[in-house]
C-alpha positions as CSV (number, residue, x, y, z in Angstrom):
1,M,-34.7,-76.5,49.1
2,N,-35.2,-74.9,45.8
3,C,-37.6,-77.6,44.8
4,A,-39.5,-77.0,48.1
5,T,-39.5,-73.2,47.6
6,T,-40.9,-73.7,44.0
7,V,-43.9,-75.8,45.2
8,L,-44.7,-73.3,48.0
9,E,-44.6,-70.6,45.3
10,L,-46.8,-72.5,43.0
11,R,-49.3,-73.1,45.9
12,A,-49.3,-69.4,46.7
13,M,-50.1,-68.5,43.0
14,Y,-52.8,-71.1,43.0
15,R,-54.6,-69.6,46.0
16,H,-54.0,-66.2,44.6
17,H,-55.7,-66.8,41.3
18,L,-58.4,-68.8,43.1
19,K,-59.3,-65.7,45.3
20,R,-59.2,-63.6,42.3
21,A,-61.5,-65.9,40.4
22,K,-64.0,-66.1,43.5
23,R,-64.0,-62.2,43.6
24,H,-64.7,-61.9,39.9
25,Y,-67.3,-64.6,39.4
26,F,-69.0,-64.8,42.9
27,S,-68.7,-61.1,44.3
28,P,-72.1,-59.4,45.1
29,R,-71.8,-57.0,42.3
30,K,-71.0,-59.7,39.7
31,L,-73.9,-61.8,40.9
32,R,-76.3,-59.0,40.8
33,L,-75.1,-58.0,37.4
34,R,-75.7,-61.5,36.1
35,I,-79.3,-62.0,37.9
36,A,-80.3,-58.6,36.5
37,F,-79.3,-59.5,32.9
38,W,-80.6,-62.8,33.0
39,G,-83.8,-62.2,34.6
40,G,-84.3,-59.3,32.2
41,A,-83.7,-61.8,29.3
42,L,-86.4,-64.0,30.7
43,M,-88.9,-61.2,30.8
44,I,-88.0,-60.2,27.3
45,G,-88.6,-63.6,26.0
46,V,-92.0,-64.0,27.7
47,T,-93.0,-60.5,26.6
48,A,-91.8,-60.9,23.0
49,A,-93.8,-64.1,22.8
50,A,-96.9,-62.6,24.2
51,F,-96.5,-59.6,21.7
52,A,-96.0,-62.0,18.9
53,M,-99.0,-63.9,19.5
54,L,-101.1,-60.8,20.1
55,S,-99.8,-59.3,16.8
56,S,-100.4,-62.5,14.9
57,F,-104.1,-62.5,16.3
58,S,-104.5,-58.8,15.1
59,D,-103.1,-59.5,11.8
60,K,-105.3,-62.6,11.1
61,H,-108.5,-61.0,12.4
62,F,-108.1,-58.1,10.1
63,Y,-107.7,-60.4,7.1
64,Q,-110.8,-62.4,8.3
65,L,-112.6,-59.2,8.4
66,Y,-111.3,-58.1,4.8
67,T,-112.6,-61.5,3.6
68,N,-116.0,-61.3,5.0
69,Q,-116.7,-57.5,5.0
70,P,-114.1,-55.7,2.6
71,W,-115.7,-52.3,2.6
72,I,-115.5,-52.3,6.7
73,A,-111.9,-53.3,6.1
74,Y,-111.3,-50.4,3.7
75,A,-112.7,-47.9,6.3
76,L,-110.6,-49.2,9.3
77,P,-107.1,-47.8,8.2
78,P,-108.2,-44.1,8.2
79,F,-110.3,-44.0,11.3
80,G,-108.0,-46.6,13.2
81,L,-104.9,-44.8,12.5
82,A,-106.4,-41.5,13.5
83,L,-107.5,-43.1,16.9
84,I,-104.1,-44.5,17.5
85,A,-102.3,-41.3,16.5
86,W,-104.6,-39.4,19.2
87,L,-103.7,-42.2,21.7
88,T,-100.0,-41.8,21.1
89,R,-99.9,-38.2,21.5
90,N,-102.1,-38.0,24.4
91,F,-101.1,-41.1,26.5
92,F,-98.0,-42.8,24.9
93,N,-95.8,-40.1,23.6
94,G,-92.5,-41.5,22.5
95,S,-94.0,-44.8,21.3
96,E,-94.3,-43.7,17.8
97,G,-92.5,-45.3,14.9
98,S,-90.3,-48.4,15.0
99,G,-88.5,-47.8,18.3
100,I,-85.0,-48.7,17.1
101,P,-84.2,-45.1,16.6
102,Q,-85.2,-44.3,20.1
103,A,-83.1,-47.1,21.6
104,I,-80.0,-45.8,19.5
105,A,-80.9,-42.3,20.6
106,A,-80.9,-43.3,24.1
107,L,-77.3,-44.5,23.8
108,E,-76.2,-41.1,23.0
109,M,-78.4,-39.2,25.5
110,R,-76.4,-37.5,28.3
111,Q,-79.4,-36.6,30.5
112,Q,-80.7,-39.4,32.4
113,S,-84.2,-37.9,32.5
114,L,-84.3,-38.1,28.9
115,V,-83.5,-41.8,28.9
116,D,-86.0,-42.4,31.5
117,K,-88.7,-41.0,29.5
118,V,-87.8,-42.8,26.2
119,L,-87.3,-46.1,27.7
120,S,-90.1,-46.4,30.1
121,L,-92.3,-49.2,31.0
122,K,-95.3,-47.2,30.1
123,V,-94.1,-46.5,26.7
124,A,-93.4,-50.2,26.3
125,G,-96.8,-51.2,27.2
126,G,-98.1,-48.6,24.8
127,K,-96.1,-49.9,22.1
128,I,-97.4,-53.4,22.4
129,V,-101.1,-52.3,22.6
130,L,-100.9,-49.6,19.9
131,T,-98.8,-51.8,17.5
132,S,-101.3,-54.6,17.8
133,L,-104.2,-52.1,17.3
134,G,-102.3,-51.0,14.1
135,L,-102.4,-54.3,12.6
136,L,-105.9,-54.8,13.5
137,C,-106.7,-51.8,11.4
138,G,-104.7,-53.1,8.3
139,A,-101.5,-50.8,8.7
140,S,-98.4,-52.2,6.8
141,I,-96.1,-52.5,9.9
142,G,-94.1,-55.1,11.7
143,R,-93.8,-55.9,15.4
144,E,-89.9,-56.7,15.2
145,G,-88.7,-53.2,15.6
146,P,-91.2,-52.4,18.5
147,T,-89.8,-55.5,20.1
148,V,-86.3,-53.9,20.2
149,H,-87.9,-50.9,21.9
150,I,-89.8,-52.9,24.4
151,A,-87.0,-55.0,25.2
152,T,-84.6,-52.3,25.8
153,S,-87.0,-50.5,28.1
154,I,-87.6,-53.6,30.2
155,M,-83.7,-54.3,30.5
156,Y,-83.2,-50.6,31.1
157,S,-85.9,-50.5,33.9
158,L,-83.7,-53.0,35.9
159,R,-81.2,-50.4,36.8
160,H,-83.7,-49.1,39.3
161,V,-84.0,-52.7,40.9
162,A,-80.3,-53.5,40.9
163,L,-79.2,-50.1,41.5
164,F,-76.7,-50.0,38.6
165,R,-75.0,-46.6,38.0
166,G,-72.9,-45.2,35.5
167,R,-73.2,-44.4,31.6
168,D,-71.2,-47.7,30.8
169,M,-73.7,-49.8,32.5
170,T,-76.7,-47.8,31.1
171,R,-75.3,-48.5,27.7
172,S,-74.6,-52.2,28.3
173,L,-78.3,-52.6,29.4
174,I,-79.6,-50.8,26.4
175,L,-77.4,-52.9,24.0
176,A,-78.3,-56.3,25.9
177,G,-82.0,-55.2,25.5
178,G,-81.8,-54.4,21.8
179,A,-79.9,-57.6,21.2
180,A,-82.3,-59.8,23.2
181,G,-85.4,-58.1,21.4
182,I,-84.2,-59.0,17.8
183,A,-83.2,-62.6,19.2
184,A,-86.7,-63.1,20.7
185,A,-88.4,-61.6,17.7
186,F,-86.8,-63.6,14.9
187,N,-85.8,-66.7,17.0
188,T,-82.1,-66.0,16.0
189,P,-79.8,-65.3,18.9
190,L,-76.9,-64.8,16.6
191,A,-78.9,-62.0,14.6
192,G,-79.5,-60.4,17.9
193,I,-75.8,-60.2,18.8
194,M,-74.9,-59.0,15.3
195,F,-77.6,-56.3,15.2
196,A,-76.3,-55.0,18.5
197,I,-72.8,-54.6,16.9
198,E,-73.7,-53.4,13.6
199,E,-76.7,-51.0,14.3
200,M,-76.7,-50.2,18.1
201,G,-72.8,-50.2,18.9
202,R,-69.7,-51.2,17.5
203,T,-68.4,-53.1,20.6
204,F,-69.7,-54.4,23.9
205,D,-68.1,-53.5,27.1
206,K,-65.7,-56.3,27.4
207,R,-66.7,-56.5,31.2
208,T,-70.1,-57.5,30.5
209,S,-70.0,-59.0,27.1
210,G,-70.3,-62.7,28.2
211,T,-73.3,-61.9,30.3
212,L,-74.7,-60.0,27.5
213,V,-74.4,-62.9,25.1
214,V,-76.0,-65.3,27.6
215,S,-78.9,-62.8,27.9
216,V,-79.4,-62.8,24.2
217,V,-79.5,-66.6,24.1
218,L,-81.7,-66.9,26.9
219,A,-84.3,-64.5,25.3
220,G,-84.3,-66.2,22.1
221,L,-84.8,-69.7,23.9
222,V,-87.6,-68.4,26.1
223,A,-89.5,-67.3,22.9
224,L,-88.7,-70.5,21.3
225,V,-90.0,-72.6,24.0
226,I,-93.2,-70.5,24.2
227,L,-93.8,-70.2,20.6
228,G,-92.0,-73.1,18.9
229,D,-89.7,-73.5,16.2
230,Y,-91.5,-70.6,14.2
231,T,-90.4,-69.0,10.8
232,Y,-93.0,-66.6,9.7
233,F,-92.0,-66.6,6.1
234,G,-91.9,-70.3,5.7
235,K,-88.8,-72.6,4.9
236,S,-87.1,-73.3,1.6
237,S,-84.5,-75.9,0.5
238,A,-84.0,-74.4,-3.0
239,T,-80.6,-73.5,-4.4
240,L,-79.2,-71.8,-7.5
241,P,-77.3,-73.5,-10.3
242,L,-73.9,-71.6,-10.7
243,S,-74.7,-70.4,-14.3
244,S,-77.5,-68.3,-12.9
245,A,-76.4,-67.5,-9.3
246,W,-73.9,-64.7,-10.3
247,L,-76.6,-63.0,-12.4
248,A,-79.1,-63.2,-9.6
249,V,-76.9,-62.1,-7.1
250,L,-76.0,-59.1,-9.0
251,I,-79.4,-58.2,-9.7
252,C,-80.9,-58.5,-6.3
253,G,-77.9,-57.0,-4.6
254,V,-77.9,-53.9,-6.8
255,G,-81.5,-53.6,-7.5
256,G,-82.7,-54.5,-4.1
257,G,-80.0,-52.2,-2.4
258,L,-81.0,-49.2,-4.6
259,L,-84.6,-49.7,-4.0
260,G,-84.0,-50.1,-0.3
261,G,-81.8,-47.3,0.0
262,L,-84.7,-45.0,-1.9
263,F,-87.3,-46.3,0.6
264,S,-85.2,-45.3,3.5
265,T,-84.4,-42.0,2.1
266,S,-88.3,-41.5,1.5
267,L,-88.9,-42.2,5.2
268,V,-86.0,-40.1,6.4
269,Q,-86.9,-37.0,4.1
270,G,-90.6,-37.7,4.7
271,M,-90.3,-37.4,8.3
272,R,-88.3,-34.2,8.2
273,L,-90.9,-32.6,5.9
274,L,-94.1,-33.8,7.8
275,T,-92.6,-33.0,11.2
276,P,-94.4,-29.5,11.5
277,L,-97.6,-31.0,10.1
278,A,-97.3,-34.0,12.6
279,T,-96.8,-31.7,15.4
280,R,-99.8,-29.5,14.9
281,H,-102.2,-32.0,13.1
282,P,-101.2,-35.6,14.1
283,V,-104.8,-37.0,13.9
284,S,-105.4,-35.5,10.4
285,L,-102.1,-36.6,9.3
286,A,-102.8,-40.1,10.3
287,F,-106.4,-40.1,8.8
288,V,-104.8,-39.2,5.3
289,C,-102.1,-41.8,5.5
290,G,-104.8,-44.5,6.4
291,L,-106.6,-43.5,3.4
292,L,-103.8,-44.1,1.3
293,I,-103.2,-47.4,3.0
294,A,-106.8,-48.3,2.0
295,L,-106.2,-47.2,-1.5
296,F,-103.0,-49.4,-1.8
297,G,-104.8,-52.3,-0.4
298,F,-107.9,-52.0,-2.8
299,S,-105.3,-51.7,-5.6
300,S,-103.5,-54.9,-4.5
301,D,-106.6,-56.9,-3.7
302,G,-105.7,-56.9,0.2
303,Q,-102.0,-58.1,-0.1
304,T,-100.6,-54.7,1.1
305,F,-102.4,-54.9,4.3
306,G,-100.7,-55.9,7.5
307,T,-97.3,-57.5,8.1
308,G,-97.0,-59.1,4.8
309,Y,-96.1,-62.5,6.3
310,E,-98.8,-64.4,4.5
311,A,-97.9,-62.8,1.0
312,A,-94.3,-63.6,1.3
313,R,-95.1,-67.1,2.5
314,Q,-97.5,-67.7,-0.5
315,L,-94.6,-66.6,-3.0
316,I,-92.2,-68.8,-1.4
317,D,-94.7,-71.8,-1.6
318,G,-95.3,-71.2,-5.1
319,G,-98.0,-68.7,-5.4
320,Q,-98.5,-66.4,-8.2
321,P,-96.7,-63.2,-8.1
322,S,-98.2,-59.8,-8.9
323,L,-95.7,-57.5,-10.6
324,A,-97.3,-54.4,-8.6
325,F,-97.2,-56.0,-5.2
326,P,-93.8,-55.1,-4.1
327,F,-94.1,-51.4,-5.1
328,L,-97.6,-51.1,-3.5
329,K,-96.3,-52.8,-0.3
330,M,-93.4,-50.2,-0.3
331,L,-95.7,-47.3,-0.6
332,A,-98.3,-48.7,1.9
333,T,-95.2,-49.3,4.5
334,T,-94.1,-45.5,3.7
335,A,-97.6,-44.3,4.4
336,S,-97.9,-46.4,7.6
337,Y,-94.7,-45.3,9.0
338,L,-95.2,-41.5,8.1
339,S,-98.5,-41.6,9.8
340,G,-96.8,-41.5,13.3
341,I,-98.3,-44.8,14.7
342,P,-96.1,-47.3,16.5
343,G,-95.0,-49.8,14.1
344,G,-91.8,-51.4,12.6
345,I,-90.6,-51.9,9.0
346,F,-88.7,-55.3,9.2
347,A,-91.4,-57.7,8.2
348,P,-92.8,-55.3,5.4
349,S,-89.6,-54.8,3.9
350,L,-88.9,-58.6,3.8
351,S,-92.1,-59.0,2.3
352,V,-91.4,-56.4,-0.4
353,G,-88.2,-58.2,-1.1
354,A,-89.9,-61.3,-1.5
355,G,-92.3,-59.7,-4.1
356,L,-89.1,-58.3,-6.0
357,G,-87.5,-61.7,-6.0
358,A,-90.8,-63.2,-7.4
359,N,-90.8,-60.6,-10.1
360,L,-87.1,-61.6,-11.0
361,A,-88.2,-65.3,-11.2
362,L,-90.7,-64.4,-14.1
363,L,-87.5,-63.1,-16.0
364,M,-85.3,-66.1,-15.0
365,P,-87.8,-69.0,-15.5
366,D,-84.9,-71.6,-15.5
367,S,-83.9,-70.8,-12.1
368,P,-86.0,-71.9,-8.8
369,A,-88.4,-69.2,-7.8
370,P,-88.0,-69.7,-4.0
371,A,-84.3,-69.2,-4.2
372,L,-84.6,-65.9,-6.2
373,I,-87.3,-64.8,-3.5
374,I,-84.9,-65.4,-0.7
375,L,-82.2,-63.5,-2.5
376,G,-84.6,-60.6,-3.1
377,M,-85.6,-60.6,0.6
378,V,-81.9,-60.3,1.8
379,G,-81.0,-57.7,-1.0
380,Y,-83.9,-55.3,-0.3
381,F,-83.7,-55.7,3.5
382,S,-80.1,-55.0,3.6
383,G,-80.7,-51.9,1.3
384,V,-83.2,-50.6,3.8
385,V,-81.3,-51.0,7.1
386,Q,-77.7,-51.3,5.9
387,T,-76.9,-54.3,8.2
388,P,-75.8,-57.1,5.7
389,I,-74.8,-59.5,8.4
390,T,-78.1,-59.3,10.4
391,A,-80.0,-59.5,7.1
392,F,-78.1,-62.4,6.0
393,I,-78.6,-64.4,9.4
394,I,-82.2,-63.7,9.5
395,V,-82.8,-64.9,5.9
396,M,-80.4,-67.8,6.2
397,E,-82.6,-69.3,8.8
398,M,-85.2,-69.8,6.2
399,N,-83.0,-71.8,3.8
400,A,-81.7,-75.3,4.5
401,D,-79.3,-75.6,1.7
402,P,-75.7,-74.7,2.7
403,S,-74.9,-73.7,-0.9
404,M,-77.1,-70.7,-0.6
405,L,-74.8,-69.3,2.1
406,F,-72.4,-67.5,-0.2
407,P,-75.2,-66.1,-2.7
408,L,-76.9,-64.7,0.3
409,M,-74.0,-63.0,1.8
410,T,-72.8,-61.5,-1.4
411,T,-76.2,-60.2,-2.1
412,A,-76.2,-58.7,1.4
413,L,-72.9,-56.9,0.9
414,I,-73.5,-55.7,-2.6
415,A,-77.0,-54.3,-1.6
416,K,-75.3,-52.3,1.3
417,G,-73.1,-50.8,-1.1
418,A,-75.8,-50.0,-3.6
419,S,-78.0,-48.5,-0.9
420,H,-75.0,-46.4,0.5
421,L,-75.1,-44.6,-2.8
422,V,-78.5,-43.2,-2.5
423,C,-78.7,-43.4,1.3
424,P,-75.5,-42.2,2.7
425,V,-76.9,-42.4,6.4
426,P,-78.3,-45.7,7.4
427,I,-81.9,-45.3,8.1
428,Y,-82.0,-45.8,11.9
429,E,-79.1,-43.7,12.3
430,A,-80.6,-40.7,10.7
431,L,-84.0,-41.4,12.4
432,A,-82.0,-41.5,15.9
433,Q,-80.3,-38.2,15.1
434,A,-83.5,-36.5,14.1
435,Y,-85.0,-37.8,17.4
436,L,-82.1,-36.5,19.5
437,A,-82.3,-33.2,17.7
438,K,-86.2,-33.2,18.5
439,T,-85.7,-33.8,22.2
440,R,-82.8,-31.1,22.5
441,A,-85.2,-28.2,20.9
């Protein structure tokens, strides 16, 4: 009798848990949630791939123009940036800059109307067109940050289709979009997840975390299928001997972190100082910044124009470094960002780091230059964005030797600590707070 009762109880418990599982996994709300997230991820992957191809087309065509008609190329930055600033201000207000600060700011906004304005499909479309136009004019910008803004706008727009409500759901959509954007931009789903945790939010909503992770992977896979196995900065299998690894890690960590922190501080303080001028005379400001970009391009024989992909790839492949390149590229990126046009700092920062690593290789001729260049990239990039795990994962994809994992991670962590000394508030957080203050004014 007791045995029969136990069997009946076990059957009842099994049926109860089965019903709960069906309600959890197959309820209309859960299905709608998954379809929205995964459908959004597919859209993000396709859009990110198309944006990557358009950006690459613009970047390459500017360099072709520079090769064939250099004086026309020198004239493009001031006049082109002035036009882009005018279009941004009059038709795509909110698309300026990287876009990551806008996405972070949207997480903190209480008014739905403000979020709708920041993460609109119109702004996303403007971001694609104007960032590509900026590259066509030689601006030292990247597409990775804008891809995050575009991706969050796409994912957030799904709330109108799937009728999602509530601040937690809005936050989940924004986080998923940002993470999927990084995954699609760099072909690294893990970097996308870590970026969302490190930069855009400390934790995911546990009710949607599984769906969110699948969305990130989907976005990265779709971009991979369309673009292939791409690594814009090339691949390297170089490694460092233990005798020189510690010194290189220390120099790249401290030096890259301090320089990256100074760069971030210059952008944050520059934005604060120039905000009144940018409000009254945005076109004139962009024109002057364009003149500076042309000057830096002339001084570097054209190396500071565009994303910096090609310059970094040549250094990794054994090209001759220029001592002035990383510093001129840093200045060109500063001028490009302060101009107020849409464009990110990810790719230019990695390019600057490659230049710093190449300069270090001149001082350490017994160490493999590609290994030092990769350490320079992760050190400076971590110093700029202060997200060491994301930086480590992105740069790790370039190196095939597992013995470089520990030097890369150590460099990233040291760089973050060094950067914090000169830039206490991470750049995207500081810019997001400035953006929030501007919307409240």
